[in-house]
C-alpha positions as CSV (number, residue, x, y, z in Angstrom):
1,M,-173.6,-231.6,-95.4
2,V,-171.0,-232.4,-98.0
3,R,-171.9,-229.3,-100.2
4,F,-171.7,-227.1,-97.1
5,T,-168.3,-228.3,-96.1
6,L,-167.0,-227.8,-99.6
7,F,-168.6,-224.3,-99.6
8,I,-166.9,-223.4,-96.4
9,F,-163.5,-224.8,-97.7
10,L,-163.7,-222.9,-100.7
11,L,-164.7,-219.6,-99.1
12,L,-161.6,-220.0,-96.6
13,F,-159.3,-220.8,-99.6
14,L,-160.5,-218.0,-101.6
15,S,-160.3,-215.5,-98.4
16,A,-156.8,-216.6,-97.9
17,S,-155.8,-216.1,-101.4
18,L,-157.1,-212.5,-101.4
19,Y,-155.6,-211.7,-98.2
20,R,-152.2,-212.8,-99.6
21,L,-152.7,-211.0,-102.8
22,F,-153.8,-207.7,-100.9
23,K,-150.9,-208.1,-98.6
24,E,-148.4,-208.2,-101.4
25,I,-149.8,-205.2,-103.1
26,F,-149.7,-203.2,-99.8
27,I,-146.2,-204.3,-99.2
28,Q,-145.1,-203.2,-102.5
29,R,-146.8,-199.8,-102.4
30,R,-145.0,-199.1,-99.2
31,K,-141.6,-199.9,-100.8
32,L,-142.4,-197.8,-103.7
33,N,-143.4,-194.8,-101.4
34,R,-140.0,-195.0,-99.7
35,L,-138.1,-195.0,-102.9
36,T,-140.1,-192.1,-104.4
37,E,-140.5,-189.8,-101.3
38,P,-137.6,-187.5,-100.7
39,E,-135.7,-188.0,-97.4
40,E,-135.8,-185.1,-94.9
41,L,-132.6,-183.1,-94.9
42,V,-131.0,-181.8,-91.6
43,Q,-128.4,-179.1,-91.1
44,D,-125.1,-179.9,-89.3
45,P,-124.7,-177.2,-86.7
46,C,-120.9,-177.4,-87.0
47,C,-120.1,-177.2,-90.7
48,Q,-123.6,-175.9,-91.8
49,T,-123.9,-178.7,-94.5
50,Y,-127.2,-180.4,-95.2
51,I,-127.3,-184.1,-94.9
52,P,-130.2,-186.8,-95.1
53,A,-131.5,-187.5,-91.7
54,G,-131.2,-191.2,-92.3
55,T,-127.3,-191.1,-92.7
56,A,-126.6,-188.4,-90.1
57,V,-124.8,-189.0,-86.9
58,R,-127.2,-188.3,-83.9
59,K,-126.2,-186.8,-80.7
60,R,-128.1,-185.8,-77.8
61,V,-126.9,-182.7,-75.9
62,A,-128.8,-181.0,-73.2
63,G,-132.0,-182.9,-74.0
64,R,-131.9,-181.8,-77.6
65,I,-130.9,-184.1,-80.5
66,Y,-128.4,-182.6,-83.0
67,Y,-127.6,-184.2,-86.4
68,F,-123.9,-184.1,-87.7
69,C,-122.2,-185.2,-91.0
70,S,-119.4,-186.9,-89.3
71,K,-118.0,-187.8,-85.8
72,D,-115.3,-185.1,-86.3
73,C,-118.2,-182.5,-86.4
74,V,-119.6,-184.0,-83.4
75,R,-116.3,-183.7,-81.5
76,K,-115.7,-180.1,-82.8
77,F,-119.1,-179.1,-81.6
78,L,-118.8,-180.6,-78.2
79,D,-115.3,-178.9,-77.8
80,E,-117.0,-175.4,-78.8
81,K,-119.6,-176.0,-76.2
82,K,-117.3,-176.8,-73.4
83,S,-115.1,-173.7,-74.4
84,K,-118.1,-171.6,-74.4
85,K,-119.2,-172.7,-70.8
86,S,-115.5,-171.8,-69.4
């Protein structure tokens, strides 16, 4: 009975150690992939510049999401939309 208990304890300890090891490896790979993969570029509809999607200013207009390089471009874009409607 003592041998069986020690065997179960050892098995659980090894399982937990392997789990932690593989979890760390998986996390490191995900971080590495984020650093090596290029970020998607989006075009600003106002000034036509390309900017990374992660740093762009997002604005939903009429159900569509637009990406802008700055809040000034958002304001100019919305003013142009209003003037076209009038």
